[in-house]
KOLNUVEX-993669 format. One record per residue (C-alpha): x negated, y negated, z negated; residue in one letter. Coordinates in steps of 0.5 Angstrom, whole numbers, padded with zeros to 4 digits, always signed. Last residue first. Layout:
residues N
XYZa...
This chain:
residues 477
+0037-0081+0010a+0033-0084+0017t+0035-0082+0023v+0030-0078+0027t+0027-0081+0034k+0023-0075+0038t+0016-0076+0038l+0014-0069+0036l+0018-0066+0041f+0015-0072+0047g+0015-0066+0052k+0013-0061+0048n+0009-0057+0054y+0005-0064+0056i+0003-0066+0049l+0001-0059+0048l-0003-0058+0054i-0007-0065+0052t-0009-0062+0045g-0012-0055+0048v-0016-0059+0054i-0018-0064+0047l-0019-0059+0043w-0023-0054+0048f-0028-0061+0049l-0029-0062+0041f-0030-0055+0039f-0035-0054+0046f-0039-0060+0044y-0045-0056+0040s-0046-0053+0047s-0046-0045+0049f-0041-0044+0054i-0039-0037+0055f-0038-0034+0048s-0035-0040+0046s-0030-0039+0052l-0028-0032+0050f-0028-0033+0042y-0023-0040+0043y-0018-0037+0049s-0018-0031+0043i-0016-0036+0038l-0011-0040+0043i-0007-0033+0044f-0007-0031+0036l-0004-0038+0035s+0001-0038+0040a+0003-0031+0038i+0004-0032+0031y+0008-0039+0031f+0012-0036+0036l+0014-0031+0032l+0017-0035+0027a+0021-0039+0033q+0024-0033+0036s+0026-0030+0030k+0029-0037+0028k+0028-0041+0022h+0033-0045+0017i+0039-0040+0018g+0037-0037+0011s+0036-0031+0014k+0031-0033+0018v+0028-0037+0012l+0027-0031+0008v+0024-0027+0013i+0019-0032+0015d+0017-0033+0008q+0016-0026+0007s+0011-0027+0014v+0007-0033+0010h+0007-0028+0003f+0004-0023+0007f-0001-0026+0011l-0003-0030+0005f-0005-0022+0002s-0008-0020+0008i-0013-0026+0009f-0014-0026+0001i-0016-0019+0002a-0020-0019+0008y-0024-0025+0004n-0025-0021-0002v-0027-0015+0002v-0033-0019+0006s-0036-0019-0001l-0038-0012+0001d-0039-0007-0005k-0036-0001-0001f-0031+0003-0005m-0030-0001-0011n-0030-0008-0008l-0025-0005-0004g-0020-0002-0010l-0021-0009-0013f-0020-0013-0007a-0013-0010-0005i-0010-0009-0011l-0012-0017-0013f-0009-0020-0007n-0003-0015-0007l-0002-0017-0014a-0002-0025-0012l+0002-0024-0006s+0007-0021-0010s+0007-0026-0015l+0008-0032-0010n+0013-0029-0006l+0017-0028-0013w+0015-0035-0015m+0018-0037-0008d+0024-0034-0009t+0025-0037-0016k+0024-0043-0013e+0030-0043-0008m+0033-0049-0010r+0033-0051-0002l+0027-0056-0004a+0023-0051-0007v+0024-0046-0001l+0022-0052+0004l+0016-0054-0001n+0014-0046+0000a+0015-0047+0007q+0010-0053+0008l+0004-0049+0004l+0006-0042+0008a+0004-0047+0014t-0002-0050+0011p-0005-0044+0010f-0003-0040+0015i-0010-0041+0020i-0014-0043+0014i-0013-0036+0011t-0018-0035+0016w-0023-0039+0014f-0025-0034+0008m-0028-0030+0014q-0031-0036+0016i-0035-0037+0010c-0037-0030+0009f-0041-0031+0015t-0045-0038+0013a-0047-0035+0007t-0053-0032+0010h-0056-0039+0010i-0055-0040+0003y-0063-0040+0002k-0063-0045+0007d-0060-0051+0002g-0053-0052+0000f-0051-0058+0005l-0056-0057+0011m-0056-0050+0011p-0048-0049+0010i-0047-0055+0015l-0051-0051+0022i-0049-0044+0020s-0042-0046+0019a-0042-0051+0026y-0037-0046+0031s-0033-0042+0027y-0032-0047+0022i-0030-0052+0027f-0025-0047+0029t-0022-0045+0023y-0021-0053+0022a-0017-0054+0028l-0013-0048+0027l-0010-0050+0021g-0009-0057+0023y-0005-0055+0030i-0001-0051+0025a+0000-0056+0020y+0002-0061+0026v+0008-0056+0029f+0010-0054+0021f+0011-0062+0020v+0016-0062+0027k+0019-0056+0025r+0021-0058+0018f+0023-0066+0021f+0028-0062+0026l+0031-0057+0019n+0032-0063+0015r+0035-0067+0020e+0040-0061+0021e+0041-0060+0014p+0043-0068+0014d+0044-0072+0008s+0042-0068+0002k+0037-0063+0006g+0034-0070+0009k+0032-0072+0002e+0030-0066-0001v+0025-0065+0006l+0023-0072+0005m+0021-0071-0003p+0016-0065+0000f+0013-0068+0005v+0010-0074+0001s+0006-0069-0004a+0005-0064+0003s+0001-0069+0006v-0004-0068-0001m-0005-0061-0001v-0005-0062+0008p-0011-0065+0006i-0014-0062+0001i-0014-0055+0004e-0020-0056+0008a-0024-0059+0002m-0022-0053-0002s-0024-0048+0004f-0031-0052+0003l-0032-0050-0004k-0029-0043-0003f-0034-0042+0002s-0040-0044-0003i-0036-0040-0008e-0036-0034-0005y-0044-0035-0004d-0045-0037-0010a-0042-0030-0013v-0046-0026-0009q-0052-0029-0014d-0049-0024-0019i-0050-0018-0016q-0042-0014-0015l-0037-0012-0019l-0037-0016-0025k-0038-0023-0022s-0035-0020-0015v-0028-0020-0019l-0028-0026-0023l-0030-0030-0017s-0024-0027-0012g-0019-0027-0018t-0021-0035-0019a-0017-0036-0012w-0010-0033-0014y-0010-0035-0021v-0011-0042-0019v-0005-0042-0014s-0001-0037-0020v-0001-0042-0025s+0003-0047-0021g+0008-0042-0019i+0009-0039-0026v+0010-0045-0030v+0014-0048-0024f+0019-0041-0025y+0018-0041-0033i+0021-0050-0033n+0027-0048-0037s+0025-0042-0041q+0018-0046-0044l+0023-0053-0046i+0028-0048-0050k+0022-0045-0053r+0019-0051-0055i+0026-0053-0058e+0026-0047-0062r+0019-0048-0065l+0020-0055-0068g+0018-0062-0066l+0019-0068-0071s+0017-0074-0069q+0010-0077-0073n+0006-0078-0067w+0011-0083-0062y+0008-0089-0066k+0001-0087-0064r+0001-0087-0057v+0003-0094-0055s+0007-0096-0050i+0009-0104-0048t+0002-0105-0046e+0001-0101-0040s-0002-0094-0041l-0008-0092-0040g-0013-0098-0043y-0014-0096-0050k-0012-0089-0050f-0014-0087-0044f-0021-0091-0044l-0022-0085-0051l-0020-0079-0046l-0025-0082-0041t-0031-0082-0045m-0030-0076-0048t-0029-0073-0041r-0036-0076-0040f-0039-0073-0047i-0036-0066-0044v-0040-0067-0037l-0046-0069-0041f-0046-0062-0045g-0045-0059-0038i-0052-0062-0035v-0055-0060-0042s-0053-0053-0041f-0055-0053-0034i-0063-0055-0037s-0065-0062-0035m-0071-0064-0030e-0071-0070-0026f-0070-0073-0019y-0065-0070-0016v-0061-0068-0023l-0061-0077-0024f-0058-0077-0018g-0052-0071-0020a-0052-0076-0027l-0050-0082-0023m-0045-0078-0019l-0042-0076-0026k-0041-0083-0028i-0038-0084-0021f-0033-0080-0023a-0032-0082-0030e-0030-0089-0027i-0026-0087-0022s-0021-0083-0027t-0020-0089-0031l-0019-0094-0024v-0014-0088-0022f-0010-0087-0028s-0009-0095-0027r-0007-0095-0021k-0002-0089-0022q+0003-0095-0025h+0010-0092-0023y+0013-0091-0029r+0014-0084-0029s+0007-0083-0025i+0004-0087-0031n+0007-0083-0036i+0005-0077-0033t-0002-0080-0033k-0002-0081-0040f+0000-0074-0041v-0005-0070-0037y-0010-0074-0040i-0008-0071-0047v-0008-0064-0043n-0015-0066-0040d-0018-0067-0046f-0015-0060-0049i-0018-0057-0044i-0025-0060-0044n-0027-0057-0050i-0028-0051-0045g-0034-0053-0043l-0038-0052-0049l-0036-0045-0051v-0035-0043-0044s-0043-0046-0043i-0045-0041-0049s-0041-0036-0046r-0044-0036-0040i-0051-0037-0042l-0051-0031-0048e-0049-0027-0042s-0045-0020-0044q-0039-0022-0040y-0031-0020-0040l-0029-0021-0047a-0034-0027-0049f-0032-0031-0045s-0024-0029-0045f-0025-0030-0052l-0027-0037-0051v-0022-0038-0046n-0017-0036-0050i-0020-0041-0056l-0019-0047-0051y-0012-0044-0049f-0009-0045-0056v-0012-0052-0057a-0010-0055-0050g-0002-0051-0052a-0002-0055-0059l-0005-0062-0055i+0000-0062-0050q+0006-0060-0054l+0005-0065-0059k+0005-0071-0053l+0011-0068-0049f+0015-0067-0055r+0013-0075-0058s+0015-0077-0051i+0021-0074-0051i+0023-0077-0058s+0020-0084-0057a+0026-0084-0051d+0023-0087-0045f+0030-0089-0042e+0033-0083-0043n+0035-0080-0036q+0028-0082-0033k+0024-0079-0039i+0028-0072-0038e+0026-0072-0031r+0019-0074-0032i+0018-0069-0038f+0021-0064-0034w+0017-0065-0028q+0010-0066-0032s+0011-0060-0036l+0008-0054-0031g+0005-0051-0037l-0001-0056-0038s-0005-0050-0041s-0004-0045-0036f-0008-0049-0030s-0014-0051-0036a-0015-0043-0037i-0017-0042-0029m-0021-0048-0029g-0024-0046-0035y-0026-0039-0032l-0028-0042-0026t-0033-0046-0029n-0036-0040-0033a-0037-0036-0027i-0040-0042-0023i-0044-0044-0029y-0047-0038-0029s-0047-0037-0021s-0052-0043-0022f-0056-0041-0027d-0058-0035-0024t-0058-0037-0016s-0063-0042-0019s-0061-0049-0020y-0063-0055-0016k-0060-0054-0009r-0053-0051-0012a-0053-0056-0018v-0054-0062-0012v-0049-0058-0008i-0044-0058-0014f-0044-0065-0015f-0044-0068-0008f-0037-0063-0008s-0035-0067-0015f-0036-0074-0012i-0032-0071-0005i-0026-0068-0010n-0026-0075-0014q-0025-0079-0008s-0020-0075-0005l-0016-0074-0012s-0016-0080-0013s-0014-0084-0007l-0008-0079-0006i-0006-0081-0013a-0007-0088-0011w-0003-0088-0005f+0002-0082-0007s+0009-0087-0008n+0008-0093-0004g+0003-0091+0001v+0006-0084+0002l+0014-0086+0001r+0013-0092+0006g+0009-0089+0012k+0014-0083+0012f+0020-0087+0012l+0017-0092+0017h+0014-0087+0022f+0021-0083+0022c+0024-0090+0024n+0019-0092+0029s+0020-0085+0032m
């Protein structure tokens, strides 16, 4: 137990602490900013902001081209060769400019609203800035200087928090708010140029290095699987918002985004932990595949419990939490939020299994599973919304496509000898049993403390049943 804990703690604190702290703090501050905007502005203005921001986020997910892994590998092998840094910087600036134009074109092609178009034109400038900052962050990761990036991004987050506080007491148009957000990002970019790297690195001297089209094509071709996998995630969630905005009333975009905002806060924990779990899967697989499989099953158990905890918490408290955070006008959103949280039951374990596939060098398989899930999600949501005009259809589509994704992973892992059929089935049967028990008992026990009482009992039973499974000592790689 102590060896396993020491390995996990070392990786988490040593390699991921500042990245995790940055992600968590910025997510909390952005959530507060999101809540203030939701309460301050009309449903139309808020939904227009959401649509433009969703489009920006979707395009931005493509703009970096997923090249951080390529860069870190190359720079480590070539001792910070100037030509590699130059190629990476120029690629990101070029990609940022191209995808900014794509963002503008999409906003004009998809929407007639002048407000949405104006916000997209202004907010989209951040795509270029984001790509340049991405270069600085990746260099800092390769040099283990994540703290430097955390400090600078935290400054922007704090200023954004001040803006949210200003909005509580003073009036300002939504377009002016976007203008300030772009100014803040510009300030952050300037800070990165001034203080973002160690004294031994200067970006300016790398600008004169040449970069040909043939080399650009070669770099992109060698990283296509990771580019697609990274992009699918954002497109997957943005699909629902875009379809709702086109096929339903605009105020229902807010219902979807509020539900997703709570979902994204719940998913950030397994996402952050996975950043530390993934290298452990790789290292253990190299030294002892059986040790890796044992580690995988232990983490799978913890992820599965977390998914059930998150869902049952929202099931019990969404009707209280959402009006408290976003206002009474969104009290009806609780129903849609609970529906969306069906997916959190299987999201953590699906993420873990995806990491395992990549650790096994099966990223091509993972890419096709992601694309299949995305296609199924779009098909169900598009046809369902045209037939029923109900936001619930989007949540059903997300859950069904994610369930397909999870089952497909199970099949691949069973064929690879990682999973057994009995282990895969046990997850679904046990989850269903716990959920049915929770539904049944909660209908008779009308107490705000039922959630905690239920999981105290279930947790005790699971610990006794596992007979120390999670405490089994593992040999470090």
